[in-house]
CHARMM-style PDB file with segment names, atoms N, HN, CA, C and O in Angstrom:
ATOM      1  N   UNK     1       5.093  -7.150  -9.626  1.00  0.00      PROA
ATOM      2  CA  UNK     1       3.946  -7.961  -9.910  1.00  0.00      PROA
ATOM      3  C   UNK     1       2.820  -7.027 -10.348  1.00  0.00      PROA
ATOM      4  O   UNK     1       2.646  -5.950  -9.778  1.00  0.00      PROA
ATOM      5  N   UNK     2       2.067  -7.436 -11.346  1.00  0.00      PROA
ATOM      6  HN  UNK     2       2.209  -8.311 -11.808  1.00  0.00      PROA
ATOM      7  CA  UNK     2       0.905  -6.686 -11.801  1.00  0.00      PROA
ATOM      8  C   UNK     2      -0.346  -7.505 -11.498  1.00  0.00      PROA
ATOM      9  O   UNK     2      -0.453  -8.671 -11.878  1.00  0.00      PROA
ATOM     10  N   UNK     3      -1.277  -6.876 -10.816  1.00  0.00      PROA
ATOM     11  HN  UNK     3      -1.191  -5.929 -10.508  1.00  0.00      PROA
ATOM     12  CA  UNK     3      -2.556  -7.511 -10.516  1.00  0.00      PROA
ATOM     13  C   UNK     3      -3.576  -6.854 -11.430  1.00  0.00      PROA
ATOM     14  O   UNK     3      -3.764  -5.638 -11.395  1.00  0.00      PROA
ATOM     15  N   UNK     4      -4.232  -7.666 -12.246  1.00  0.00      PROA
ATOM     16  HN  UNK     4      -4.080  -8.654 -12.274  1.00  0.00      PROA
ATOM     17  CA  UNK     4      -5.048  -7.146 -13.335  1.00  0.00      PROA
ATOM     18  C   UNK     4      -6.517  -6.940 -13.029  1.00  0.00      PROA
ATOM     19  O   UNK     4      -7.155  -6.101 -13.665  1.00  0.00      PROA
ATOM     20  N   UNK     5      -7.076  -7.670 -12.081  1.00  0.00      PROA
ATOM     21  HN  UNK     5      -6.558  -8.351 -11.565  1.00  0.00      PROA
ATOM     22  CA  UNK     5      -8.512  -7.552 -11.845  1.00  0.00      PROA
ATOM     23  C   UNK     5      -8.812  -7.072 -10.424  1.00  0.00      PROA
ATOM     24  O   UNK     5      -8.016  -7.262  -9.504  1.00  0.00      PROA
ATOM     25  N   UNK     6      -9.952  -6.460 -10.272  1.00  0.00      PROA
ATOM     26  HN  UNK     6     -10.599  -6.305 -11.019  1.00  0.00      PROA
ATOM     27  CA  UNK     6     -10.384  -5.986  -8.961  1.00  0.00      PROA
ATOM     28  C   UNK     6     -10.569  -7.154  -7.991  1.00  0.00      PROA
ATOM     29  O   UNK     6     -10.283  -7.022  -6.801  1.00  0.00      PROA
ATOM     30  N   UNK     7     -11.039  -8.279  -8.486  1.00  0.00      PROA
ATOM     31  HN  UNK     7     -11.272  -8.386  -9.452  1.00  0.00      PROA
ATOM     32  CA  UNK     7     -11.236  -9.452  -7.625  1.00  0.00      PROA
ATOM     33  C   UNK     7      -9.902  -9.947  -7.061  1.00  0.00      PROA
ATOM     34  O   UNK     7      -9.803 -10.267  -5.877  1.00  0.00      PROA
ATOM     35  N   UNK     8      -8.875 -10.008  -7.919  1.00  0.00      PROA
ATOM     36  HN  UNK     8      -8.955  -9.749  -8.881  1.00  0.00      PROA
ATOM     37  CA  UNK     8      -7.549 -10.427  -7.461  1.00  0.00      PROA
ATOM     38  C   UNK     8      -6.995  -9.442  -6.437  1.00  0.00      PROA
ATOM     39  O   UNK     8      -6.416  -9.839  -5.425  1.00  0.00      PROA
ATOM     40  N   UNK     9      -7.182  -8.146  -6.715  1.00  0.00      PROA
ATOM     41  HN  UNK     9      -7.652  -7.824  -7.537  1.00  0.00      PROA
ATOM     42  CA  UNK     9      -6.640  -7.131  -5.812  1.00  0.00      PROA
ATOM     43  C   UNK     9      -7.378  -7.131  -4.483  1.00  0.00      PROA
ATOM     44  O   UNK     9      -6.751  -6.964  -3.438  1.00  0.00      PROA
ATOM     45  N   UNK    10      -8.679  -7.310  -4.495  1.00  0.00      PROA
ATOM     46  HN  UNK    10      -9.189  -7.445  -5.344  1.00  0.00      PROA
ATOM     47  CA  UNK    10      -9.429  -7.391  -3.235  1.00  0.00      PROA
ATOM     48  C   UNK    10      -8.930  -8.548  -2.377  1.00  0.00      PROA
ATOM     49  O   UNK    10      -8.780  -8.410  -1.163  1.00  0.00      PROA
ATOM     50  N   UNK    11      -8.677  -9.673  -3.005  1.00  0.00      PROA
ATOM     51  HN  UNK    11      -8.799  -9.786  -3.991  1.00  0.00      PROA
ATOM     52  CA  UNK    11      -8.156 -10.842  -2.289  1.00  0.00      PROA
ATOM     53  C   UNK    11      -6.760 -10.542  -1.733  1.00  0.00      PROA
ATOM     54  O   UNK    11      -6.455 -10.882  -0.590  1.00  0.00      PROA
ATOM     55  N   UNK    12      -5.918  -9.903  -2.549  1.00  0.00      PROA
ATOM     56  HN  UNK    12      -6.166  -9.626  -3.478  1.00  0.00      PROA
ATOM     57  CA  UNK    12      -4.558  -9.554  -2.144  1.00  0.00      PROA
ATOM     58  C   UNK    12      -4.575  -8.593  -0.954  1.00  0.00      PROA
ATOM     59  O   UNK    12      -3.840  -8.789   0.014  1.00  0.00      PROA
ATOM     60  N   UNK    13      -5.413  -7.558  -1.025  1.00  0.00      PROA
ATOM     61  HN  UNK    13      -6.010  -7.399  -1.811  1.00  0.00      PROA
ATOM     62  CA  UNK    13      -5.494  -6.572   0.051  1.00  0.00      PROA
ATOM     63  C   UNK    13      -6.025  -7.220   1.335  1.00  0.00      PROA
ATOM     64  O   UNK    13      -5.516  -6.945   2.421  1.00  0.00      PROA
ATOM     65  N   UNK    14      -7.028  -8.064   1.219  1.00  0.00      PROA
ATOM     66  HN  UNK    14      -7.442  -8.287   0.337  1.00  0.00      PROA
ATOM     67  CA  UNK    14      -7.594  -8.682   2.420  1.00  0.00      PROA
ATOM     68  C   UNK    14      -6.627  -9.651   3.092  1.00  0.00      PROA
ATOM     69  O   UNK    14      -6.788  -9.956   4.274  1.00  0.00      PROA
ATOM     70  N   UNK    15      -5.625 -10.142   2.360  1.00  0.00      PROA
ATOM     71  HN  UNK    15      -5.495  -9.894   1.400  1.00  0.00      PROA
ATOM     72  CA  UNK    15      -4.660 -11.082   2.943  1.00  0.00      PROA
ATOM     73  C   UNK    15      -3.410 -10.395   3.486  1.00  0.00      PROA
ATOM     74  O   UNK    15      -2.508 -11.070   3.981  1.00  0.00      PROA
ATOM     75  N   UNK    16      -3.340  -9.059   3.402  1.00  0.00      PROA
ATOM     76  HN  UNK    16      -4.073  -8.511   3.000  1.00  0.00      PROA
ATOM     77  CA  UNK    16      -2.154  -8.344   3.872  1.00  0.00      PROA
ATOM     78  C   UNK    16      -2.590  -7.205   4.793  1.00  0.00      PROA
ATOM     79  O   UNK    16      -3.244  -6.260   4.351  1.00  0.00      PROA
ATOM     80  N   UNK    17      -2.230  -7.295   6.064  1.00  0.00      PROA
ATOM     81  HN  UNK    17      -1.699  -8.063   6.423  1.00  0.00      PROA
ATOM     82  CA  UNK    17      -2.692  -6.316   7.055  1.00  0.00      PROA
ATOM     83  C   UNK    17      -2.140  -4.918   6.831  1.00  0.00      PROA
ATOM     84  O   UNK    17      -2.703  -3.960   7.360  1.00  0.00      PROA
ATOM     85  N   UNK    18      -1.061  -4.758   6.070  1.00  0.00      PROA
ATOM     86  HN  UNK    18      -0.603  -5.537   5.640  1.00  0.00      PROA
ATOM     87  CA  UNK    18      -0.490  -3.437   5.802  1.00  0.00      PROA
ATOM     88  C   UNK    18      -1.188  -2.719   4.646  1.00  0.00      PROA
ATOM     89  O   UNK    18      -0.942  -1.534   4.420  1.00  0.00      PROA
ATOM     90  N   UNK    19      -2.050  -3.418   3.917  1.00  0.00      PROA
ATOM     91  HN  UNK    19      -2.250  -4.380   4.101  1.00  0.00      PROA
ATOM     92  CA  UNK    19      -2.713  -2.832   2.758  1.00  0.00      PROA
ATOM     93  C   UNK    19      -4.145  -2.437   3.078  1.00  0.00      PROA
ATOM     94  O   UNK    19      -4.829  -3.083   3.872  1.00  0.00      PROA
ATOM     95  N   UNK    20      -4.579  -1.354   2.436  1.00  0.00      PROA
ATOM     96  HN  UNK    20      -4.024  -0.829   1.791  1.00  0.00      PROA
ATOM     97  CA  UNK    20      -5.970  -0.911   2.561  1.00  0.00      PROA
ATOM     98  C   UNK    20      -6.350  -0.177   1.283  1.00  0.00      PROA
ATOM     99  O   UNK    20      -5.509   0.056   0.416  1.00  0.00      PROA
ATOM    100  N   UNK    21      -7.606   0.178   1.176  1.00  0.00      PROA
ATOM    101  HN  UNK    21      -8.289  -0.012   1.880  1.00  0.00      PROA
ATOM    102  CA  UNK    21      -8.117   0.882   0.004  1.00  0.00      PROA
ATOM    103  C   UNK    21      -8.314   2.355   0.318  1.00  0.00      PROA
ATOM    104  O   UNK    21      -8.670   2.721   1.438  1.00  0.00      PROA
ATOM    105  N   UNK    22      -8.078   3.200  -0.689  1.00  0.00      PROA
ATOM    106  HN  UNK    22      -7.789   2.902  -1.599  1.00  0.00      PROA
ATOM    107  CA  UNK    22      -8.466   4.612  -0.679  1.00  0.00      PROA
ATOM    108  C   UNK    22      -9.071   4.862  -2.050  1.00  0.00      PROA
ATOM    109  O   UNK    22      -8.375   5.261  -2.984  1.00  0.00      PROA
ATOM    110  N   UNK    23     -10.356   4.627  -2.163  1.00  0.00      PROA
ATOM    111  HN  UNK    23     -10.922   4.303  -1.404  1.00  0.00      PROA
ATOM    112  CA  UNK    23     -10.997   4.651  -3.484  1.00  0.00      PROA
ATOM    113  C   UNK    23     -10.474   3.471  -4.284  1.00  0.00      PROA
ATOM    114  O   UNK    23     -10.547   2.331  -3.826  1.00  0.00      PROA
ATOM    115  N   UNK    24      -9.946   3.731  -5.477  1.00  0.00      PROA
ATOM    116  HN  UNK    24      -9.887   4.657  -5.849  1.00  0.00      PROA
ATOM    117  CA  UNK    24      -9.367   2.676  -6.317  1.00  0.00      PROA
ATOM    118  C   UNK    24      -7.875   2.491  -6.052  1.00  0.00      PROA
ATOM    119  O   UNK    24      -7.245   1.609  -6.635  1.00  0.00      PROA
ATOM    120  N   UNK    25      -7.316   3.310  -5.184  1.00  0.00      PROA
ATOM    121  HN  UNK    25      -7.828   4.027  -4.710  1.00  0.00      PROA
ATOM    122  CA  UNK    25      -5.892   3.256  -4.872  1.00  0.00      PROA
ATOM    123  C   UNK    25      -5.651   2.300  -3.715  1.00  0.00      PROA
ATOM    124  O   UNK    25      -6.378   2.319  -2.722  1.00  0.00      PROA
ATOM    125  N   UNK    26      -4.621   1.460  -3.847  1.00  0.00      PROA
ATOM    126  HN  UNK    26      -4.030   1.445  -4.654  1.00  0.00      PROA
ATOM    127  CA  UNK    26      -4.217   0.575  -2.759  1.00  0.00      PROA
ATOM    128  C   UNK    26      -3.117   1.288  -1.980  1.00  0.00      PROA
ATOM    129  O   UNK    26      -2.174   1.822  -2.565  1.00  0.00      PROA
ATOM    130  N   UNK    27      -3.247   1.289  -0.666  1.00  0.00      PROA
ATOM    131  HN  UNK    27      -4.012   0.855  -0.192  1.00  0.00      PROA
ATOM    132  CA  UNK    27      -2.311   1.981   0.202  1.00  0.00      PROA
ATOM    133  C   UNK    27      -1.604   0.969   1.090  1.00  0.00      PROA
ATOM    134  O   UNK    27      -2.240   0.141   1.742  1.00  0.00      PROA
ATOM    135  N   UNK    28      -0.263   1.049   1.105  1.00  0.00      PROA
ATOM    136  HN  UNK    28       0.254   1.721   0.575  1.00  0.00      PROA
ATOM    137  CA  UNK    28       0.524   0.248   2.045  1.00  0.00      PROA
ATOM    138  C   UNK    28       1.046   1.210   3.102  1.00  0.00      PROA
ATOM    139  O   UNK    28       1.685   2.209   2.773  1.00  0.00      PROA
ATOM    140  N   UNK    29       0.779   0.916   4.365  1.00  0.00      PROA
ATOM    141  HN  UNK    29       0.260   0.104   4.633  1.00  0.00      PROA
ATOM    142  CA  UNK    29       1.173   1.807   5.449  1.00  0.00      PROA
ATOM    143  C   UNK    29       1.666   0.968   6.618  1.00  0.00      PROA
ATOM    144  O   UNK    29       1.028  -0.005   7.020  1.00  0.00      PROA
ATOM    145  N   UNK    30       2.822   1.367   7.158  1.00  0.00      PROA
ATOM    146  HN  UNK    30       3.340   2.158   6.832  1.00  0.00      PROA
ATOM    147  CA  UNK    30       3.338   0.677   8.338  1.00  0.00      PROA
ATOM    148  C   UNK    30       4.037   1.676   9.249  1.00  0.00      PROA
ATOM    149  O   UNK    30       4.644   2.629   8.760  1.00  0.00      PROA
ATOM    150  N   UNK    31       3.966   1.480  10.569  1.00  0.00      PROA
ATOM    151  HN  UNK    31       3.473   0.706  10.966  1.00  0.00      PROA
ATOM    152  CA  UNK    31       4.569   2.425  11.508  1.00  0.00      PROA
ATOM    153  C   UNK    31       6.092   2.404  11.405  1.00  0.00      PROA
ATOM    154  O   UNK    31       6.704   1.349  11.238  1.00  0.00      PROA
ATOM    155  N   UNK    32       6.695   3.604  11.509  1.00  0.00      PROA
ATOM    156  HN  UNK    32       6.198   4.461  11.645  1.00  0.00      PROA
ATOM    157  CA  UNK    32       8.150   3.709  11.435  1.00  0.00      PROA
ATOM    158  C   UNK    32       8.602   5.052  11.999  1.00  0.00      PROA
ATOM    159  O   UNK    32       8.010   6.089  11.701  1.00  0.00      PROA
ATOM    160  N   UNK    33       9.651   5.027  12.813  1.00  0.00      PROA
ATOM    161  HN  UNK    33      10.132   4.185  13.055  1.00  0.00      PROA
ATOM    162  CA  UNK    33      10.231   6.275  13.309  1.00  0.00      PROA
ATOM    163  C   UNK    33      10.876   7.067  12.170  1.00  0.00      PROA
ATOM    164  O   UNK    33      10.975   8.291  12.252  1.00  0.00      PROA
ATOM    165  N   UNK    34      11.308   6.394  11.124  1.00  0.00      PROA
ATOM    166  HN  UNK    34      11.227   5.399  11.057  1.00  0.00      PROA
ATOM    167  CA  UNK    34      11.926   7.057   9.977  1.00  0.00      PROA
ATOM    168  C   UNK    34      10.928   7.914   9.206  1.00  0.00      PROA
ATOM    169  O   UNK    34      11.326   8.775   8.421  1.00  0.00      PROA
ATOM    170  N   UNK    35       9.650   7.686   9.422  1.00  0.00      PROA
ATOM    171  HN  UNK    35       9.327   6.987  10.059  1.00  0.00      PROA
ATOM    172  CA  UNK    35       8.615   8.425   8.701  1.00  0.00      PROA
ATOM    173  C   UNK    35       8.663   9.920   9.006  1.00  0.00      PROA
ATOM    174  O   UNK    35       8.222  10.727   8.188  1.00  0.00      PROA
ATOM    175  N   UNK    36       9.188  10.299  10.165  1.00  0.00      PROA
ATOM    176  HN  UNK    36       9.546   9.643  10.830  1.00  0.00      PROA
ATOM    177  CA  UNK    36       9.247  11.714  10.557  1.00  0.00      PROA
ATOM    178  C   UNK    36      10.017  12.553   9.547  1.00  0.00      PROA
ATOM    179  O   UNK    36       9.718  13.734   9.368  1.00  0.00      PROA
ATOM    180  N   UNK    37      11.002  11.959   8.888  1.00  0.00      PROA
ATOM    181  HN  UNK    37      11.245  11.000   9.033  1.00  0.00      PROA
ATOM    182  CA  UNK    37      11.835  12.701   7.937  1.00  0.00      PROA
ATOM    183  C   UNK    37      11.717  12.174   6.513  1.00  0.00      PROA
ATOM    184  O   UNK    37      12.474  12.590   5.636  1.00  0.00      PROA
ATOM    185  N   UNK    38      10.790  11.277   6.275  1.00  0.00      PROA
ATOM    186  HN  UNK    38      10.175  10.939   6.987  1.00  0.00      PROA
ATOM    187  CA  UNK    38      10.623  10.665   4.955  1.00  0.00      PROA
ATOM    188  C   UNK    38       9.605  11.419   4.112  1.00  0.00      PROA
ATOM    189  O   UNK    38       8.629  11.953   4.638  1.00  0.00      PROA
ATOM    190  N   UNK    39       9.836  11.462   2.800  1.00  0.00      PROA
ATOM    191  HN  UNK    39      10.629  11.028   2.373  1.00  0.00      PROA
ATOM    192  CA  UNK    39       8.848  12.028   1.875  1.00  0.00      PROA
ATOM    193  C   UNK    39       7.569  11.200   1.881  1.00  0.00      PROA
ATOM    194  O   UNK    39       6.499  11.708   1.546  1.00  0.00      PROA
ATOM    195  N   UNK    40       7.672   9.940   2.255  1.00  0.00      PROA
ATOM    196  HN  UNK    40       8.541   9.527   2.527  1.00  0.00      PROA
ATOM    197  CA  UNK    40       6.514   9.051   2.311  1.00  0.00      PROA
ATOM    198  C   UNK    40       5.909   8.989   3.712  1.00  0.00      PROA
ATOM    199  O   UNK    40       5.030   8.167   3.971  1.00  0.00      PROA
ATOM    200  N   UNK    41       6.370   9.845   4.609  1.00  0.00      PROA
ATOM    201  HN  UNK    41       7.083  10.513   4.399  1.00  0.00      PROA
ATOM    202  CA  UNK    41       5.877   9.828   5.978  1.00  0.00      PROA
ATOM    203  C   UNK    41       4.528  10.507   6.120  1.00  0.00      PROA
ATOM    204  O   UNK    41       4.286  11.568   5.543  1.00  0.00      PROA
ATOM    205  N   UNK    42       3.658   9.885   6.890  1.00  0.00      PROA
ATOM    206  HN  UNK    42       3.855   9.023   7.358  1.00  0.00      PROA
ATOM    207  CA  UNK    42       2.364  10.470   7.229  1.00  0.00      PROA
ATOM    208  C   UNK    42       2.133  10.260   8.722  1.00  0.00      PROA
ATOM    209  O   UNK    42       2.569   9.263   9.297  1.00  0.00      PROA
ATOM    210  N   UNK    43       1.447  11.207   9.334  1.00  0.00      PROA
ATOM    211  HN  UNK    43       1.092  12.017   8.867  1.00  0.00      PROA
ATOM    212  CA  UNK    43       1.142  11.093  10.755  1.00  0.00      PROA
ATOM    213  C   UNK    43      -0.364  10.953  10.911  1.00  0.00      PROA
ATOM    214  O   UNK    43      -1.134  11.788  10.439  1.00  0.00      PROA
ATOM    215  N   UNK    44      -0.766   9.887  11.579  1.00  0.00      PROA
ATOM    216  HN  UNK    44      -0.140   9.208  11.963  1.00  0.00      PROA
ATOM    217  CA  UNK    44      -2.179   9.601  11.776  1.00  0.00      PROA
ATOM    218  C   UNK    44      -2.404   9.321  13.261  1.00  0.00      PROA
ATOM    219  O   UNK    44      -1.824   8.398  13.834  1.00  0.00      PROA
ATOM    220  N   UNK    45      -3.256  10.135  13.862  1.00  0.00      PROA
ATOM    221  HN  UNK    45      -3.727  10.884  13.397  1.00  0.00      PROA
ATOM    222  CA  UNK    45      -3.589   9.988  15.286  1.00  0.00      PROA
ATOM    223  C   UNK    45      -2.339   9.906  16.154  1.00  0.00      PROA
ATOM    224  O   UNK    45      -2.273   9.104  17.086  1.00  0.00      PROA
ATOM    225  N   UNK    46      -1.346  10.745  15.842  1.00  0.00      PROA
ATOM    226  HN  UNK    46      -1.400  11.397  15.086  1.00  0.00      PROA
ATOM    227  CA  UNK    46      -0.138  10.831  16.644  1.00  0.00      PROA
ATOM    228  C   UNK    46       0.919   9.773  16.356  1.00  0.00      PROA
ATOM    229  O   UNK    46       1.956   9.749  17.020  1.00  0.00      PROA
ATOM    230  N   UNK    47       0.683   8.903  15.388  1.00  0.00      PROA
ATOM    231  HN  UNK    47      -0.159   8.923  14.849  1.00  0.00      PROA
ATOM    232  CA  UNK    47       1.637   7.841  15.042  1.00  0.00      PROA
ATOM    233  C   UNK    47       2.180   8.100  13.635  1.00  0.00      PROA
ATOM    234  O   UNK    47       1.422   8.420  12.720  1.00  0.00      PROA
ATOM    235  N   UNK    48       3.491   7.959  13.472  1.00  0.00      PROA
ATOM    236  HN  UNK    48       4.106   7.699  14.216  1.00  0.00      PROA
ATOM    237  CA  UNK    48       4.130   8.143  12.169  1.00  0.00      PROA
ATOM    238  C   UNK    48       4.159   6.832  11.395  1.00  0.00      PROA
ATOM    239  O   UNK    48       4.474   5.776  11.944  1.00  0.00      PROA
ATOM    240  N   UNK    49       3.825   6.919  10.110  1.00  0.00      PROA
ATOM    241  HN  UNK    49       3.569   7.777   9.665  1.00  0.00      PROA
ATOM    242  CA  UNK    49       3.801   5.769   9.208  1.00  0.00      PROA
ATOM    243  C   UNK    49       4.549   6.099   7.916  1.00  0.00      PROA
ATOM    244  O   UNK    49       4.591   7.254   7.491  1.00  0.00      PROA
ATOM    245  N   UNK    50       5.132   5.080   7.304  1.00  0.00      PROA
ATOM    246  HN  UNK    50       5.097   4.142   7.649  1.00  0.00      PROA
ATOM    247  CA  UNK    50       5.601   5.157   5.928  1.00  0.00      PROA
ATOM    248  C   UNK    50       4.422   4.707   5.079  1.00  0.00      PROA
ATOM    249  O   UNK    50       3.806   3.678   5.355  1.00  0.00      PROA
ATOM    250  N   UNK    51       4.111   5.483   4.044  1.00  0.00      PROA
ATOM    251  HN  UNK    51       4.612   6.319   3.820  1.00  0.00      PROA
ATOM    252  CA  UNK    51       2.961   5.163   3.209  1.00  0.00      PROA
ATOM    253  C   UNK    51       3.364   5.114   1.739  1.00  0.00      PROA
ATOM    254  O   UNK    51       4.028   6.018   1.232  1.00  0.00      PROA
ATOM    255  N   UNK    52       2.953   4.051   1.070  1.00  0.00      PROA
ATOM    256  HN  UNK    52       2.414   3.316   1.482  1.00  0.00      PROA
ATOM    257  CA  UNK    52       3.115   3.910  -0.381  1.00  0.00      PROA
ATOM    258  C   UNK    52       1.731   3.781  -0.980  1.00  0.00      PROA
ATOM    259  O   UNK    52       0.863   3.106  -0.426  1.00  0.00      PROA
ATOM    260  N   UNK    53       1.527   4.438  -2.124  1.00  0.00      PROA
ATOM    261  HN  UNK    53       2.233   4.986  -2.574  1.00  0.00      PROA
ATOM    262  CA  UNK    53       0.223   4.414  -2.790  1.00  0.00      PROA
ATOM    263  C   UNK    53       0.390   3.804  -4.178  1.00  0.00      PROA
ATOM    264  O   UNK    53       1.311   4.152  -4.916  1.00  0.00      PROA
ATOM    265  N   UNK    54      -0.514   2.891  -4.520  1.00  0.00      PROA
ATOM    266  HN  UNK    54      -1.263   2.609  -3.920  1.00  0.00      PROA
ATOM    267  CA  UNK    54      -0.470   2.195  -5.798  1.00  0.00      PROA
ATOM    268  C   UNK    54      -1.738   2.512  -6.580  1.00  0.00      PROA
ATOM    269  O   UNK    54      -2.810   1.976  -6.301  1.00  0.00      PROA
ATOM    270  N   UNK    55      -1.595   3.387  -7.559  1.00  0.00      PROA
ATOM    271  HN  UNK    55      -0.724   3.823  -7.786  1.00  0.00      PROA
ATOM    272  CA  UNK    55      -2.719   3.812  -8.400  1.00  0.00      PROA
ATOM    273  C   UNK    55      -2.932   2.777  -9.501  1.00  0.00      PROA
ATOM    274  O   UNK    55      -1.963   2.240 -10.038  1.00  0.00      PROA
ATOM    275  N   UNK    56      -4.180   2.492  -9.840  1.00  0.00      PROA
ATOM    276  HN  UNK    56      -4.967   2.928  -9.403  1.00  0.00      PROA
ATOM    277  CA  UNK    56      -4.413   1.563 -10.951  1.00  0.00      PROA
ATOM    278  C   UNK    56      -4.097   2.242 -12.288  1.00  0.00      PROA
ATOM    279  O   UNK    56      -4.271   3.450 -12.449  1.00  0.00      PROA
ATOM    280  N   UNK    57      -3.630   1.431 -13.236  1.00  0.00      PROA
ATOM    281  HN  UNK    57      -3.489   0.450 -13.105  1.00  0.00      PROA
ATOM    282  CA  UNK    57      -3.382   1.895 -14.601  1.00  0.00      PROA
ATOM    283  C   UNK    57      -4.240   1.040 -15.531  1.00  0.00      PROA
ATOM    284  O   UNK    57      -5.021   0.205 -15.074  1.00  0.00      PROA
ATOM    285  N   UNK    58      -4.091   1.250 -16.812  1.00  0.00      PROA
ATOM    286  HN  UNK    58      -3.456   1.928 -17.183  1.00  0.00      PROA
ATOM    287  CA  UNK    58      -4.840   0.427 -17.772  1.00  0.00      PROA
ATOM    288  C   UNK    58      -4.388  -1.037 -17.725  1.00  0.00      PROA
ATOM    289  O   UNK    58      -5.106  -1.921 -18.192  1.00  0.00      PROA
ATOM    290  N   UNK    59      -3.207  -1.293 -17.165  1.00  0.00      PROA
ATOM    291  HN  UNK    59      -2.624  -0.575 -16.786  1.00  0.00      PROA
ATOM    292  CA  UNK    59      -2.693  -2.655 -17.034  1.00  0.00      PROA
ATOM    293  C   UNK    59      -3.107  -3.322 -15.723  1.00  0.00      PROA
ATOM    294  O   UNK    59      -3.050  -4.545 -15.600  1.00  0.00      PROA
ATOM    295  N   UNK    60      -3.520  -2.522 -14.752  1.00  0.00      PROA
ATOM    296  HN  UNK    60      -3.566  -1.528 -14.852  1.00  0.00      PROA
ATOM    297  CA  UNK    60      -3.854  -3.034 -13.429  1.00  0.00      PROA
ATOM    298  C   UNK    60      -3.050  -2.295 -12.382  1.00  0.00      PROA
ATOM    299  O   UNK    60      -2.618  -1.165 -12.611  1.00  0.00      PROA
ATOM    300  N   UNK    61      -2.845  -2.921 -11.237  1.00  0.00      PROA
ATOM    301  HN  UNK    61      -3.195  -3.839 -11.051  1.00  0.00      PROA
ATOM    302  CA  UNK    61      -2.054  -2.337 -10.158  1.00  0.00      PROA
ATOM    303  C   UNK    61      -0.661  -2.941 -10.206  1.00  0.00      PROA
ATOM    304  O   UNK    61      -0.515  -4.163 -10.202  1.00  0.00      PROA
ATOM    305  N   UNK    62       0.356  -2.105 -10.250  1.00  0.00      PROA
ATOM    306  HN  UNK    62       0.237  -1.112 -10.254  1.00  0.00      PROA
ATOM    307  CA  UNK    62       1.729  -2.599 -10.222  1.00  0.00      PROA
ATOM    308  C   UNK    62       2.223  -2.520  -8.785  1.00  0.00      PROA
ATOM    309  O   UNK    62       2.366  -1.436  -8.219  1.00  0.00      PROA
ATOM    310  N   UNK    63       2.478  -3.682  -8.209  1.00  0.00      PROA
ATOM    311  HN  UNK    63       2.362  -4.562  -8.668  1.00  0.00      PROA
ATOM    312  CA  UNK    63       2.933  -3.777  -6.817  1.00  0.00      PROA
ATOM    313  C   UNK    63       4.394  -4.247  -6.848  1.00  0.00      PROA
ATOM    314  O   UNK    63       4.682  -5.343  -7.329  1.00  0.00      PROA
ATOM    315  N   UNK    64       5.311  -3.423  -6.339  1.00  0.00      PROA
ATOM    316  HN  UNK    64       5.077  -2.532  -5.949  1.00  0.00      PROA
ATOM    317  CA  UNK    64       6.722  -3.836  -6.313  1.00  0.00      PROA
ATOM    318  C   UNK    64       6.894  -5.132  -5.513  1.00  0.00      PROA
ATOM    319  O   UNK    64       6.129  -5.404  -4.588  1.00  0.00      PROA
ATOM    320  N   UNK    65       7.888  -5.915  -5.872  1.00  0.00      PROA
ATOM    321  HN  UNK    65       8.510  -5.694  -6.624  1.00  0.00      PROA
ATOM    322  CA  UNK    65       8.122  -7.207  -5.228  1.00  0.00      PROA
ATOM    323  C   UNK    65       8.188  -7.155  -3.731  1.00  0.00      PROA
ATOM    324  O   UNK    65       7.639  -8.027  -3.057  1.00  0.00      PROA
ATOM    325  N   UNK    66       8.850  -6.145  -3.185  1.00  0.00      PROA
ATOM    326  HN  UNK    66       9.295  -5.436  -3.732  1.00  0.00      PROA
ATOM    327  CA  UNK    66       8.989  -6.034  -1.736  1.00  0.00      PROA
ATOM    328  C   UNK    66       7.641  -5.789  -1.066  1.00  0.00      PROA
ATOM    329  O   UNK    66       7.448  -6.172   0.088  1.00  0.00      PROA
ATOM    330  N   UNK    67       6.708  -5.155  -1.775  1.00  0.00      PROA
ATOM    331  HN  UNK    67       6.865  -4.844  -2.712  1.00  0.00      PROA
ATOM    332  CA  UNK    67       5.387  -4.875  -1.220  1.00  0.00      PROA
ATOM    333  C   UNK    67       4.426  -6.029  -1.437  1.00  0.00      PROA
ATOM    334  O   UNK    67       3.299  -6.011  -0.942  1.00  0.00      PROA
ATOM    335  N   UNK    68       4.872  -7.024  -2.172  1.00  0.00      PROA
ATOM    336  HN  UNK    68       5.787  -7.039  -2.574  1.00  0.00      PROA
ATOM    337  CA  UNK    68       3.984  -8.103  -2.554  1.00  0.00      PROA
ATOM    338  C   UNK    68       3.659  -9.087  -1.468  1.00  0.00      PROA
ATOM    339  O   UNK    68       2.841  -9.983  -1.677  1.00  0.00      PROA
ATOM    340  N   UNK    69       4.269  -8.953  -0.315  1.00  0.00      PROA
ATOM    341  HN  UNK    69       4.934  -8.225  -0.145  1.00  0.00      PROA
ATOM    342  CA  UNK    69       3.967  -9.868   0.769  1.00  0.00      PROA
ATOM    343  C   UNK    69       4.001  -9.129   2.091  1.00  0.00      PROA
ATOM    344  O   UNK    69       3.740  -7.927   2.146  1.00  0.00      PROA
ATOM    345  N   UNK    70       4.310  -9.820   3.114  1.00  0.00      PROA
ATOM    346  HN  UNK    70       4.523 -10.796   3.068  1.00  0.00      PROA
ATOM    347  CA  UNK    70       4.375  -9.191   4.426  1.00  0.00      PROA
ATOM    348  C   UNK    70       5.772  -8.688   4.745  1.00  0.00      PROA
ATOM    349  O   UNK    70       6.056  -8.350   5.894  1.00  0.00      PROA
ATOM    350  N   UNK    71       6.642  -8.632   3.759  1.00  0.00      PROA
ATOM    351  HN  UNK    71       6.412  -8.906   2.825  1.00  0.00      PROA
ATOM    352  CA  UNK    71       8.025  -8.180   3.964  1.00  0.00      PROA
ATOM    353  C   UNK    71       8.100  -6.685   4.104  1.00  0.00      PROA
ATOM    354  OT1 UNK    71       9.187  -6.136   4.282  1.00  0.00      PROA
TER     355      UNK     71
END
């Protein structure tokens, strides 16, 4: 799915607890024991998370289908 406007993306991020902002980048982060050995693993305050980052392009933000909801 491609989200083209900042207004749409703000609404999308506010409706999904796993999403947050880092500047113009949308970040999906969720706790996982697998994060310890994952390239996408990050440790924050002693907790391991899988993190995906979605950078905006000239087309908007491309969010993979699996990340498009609470799945």
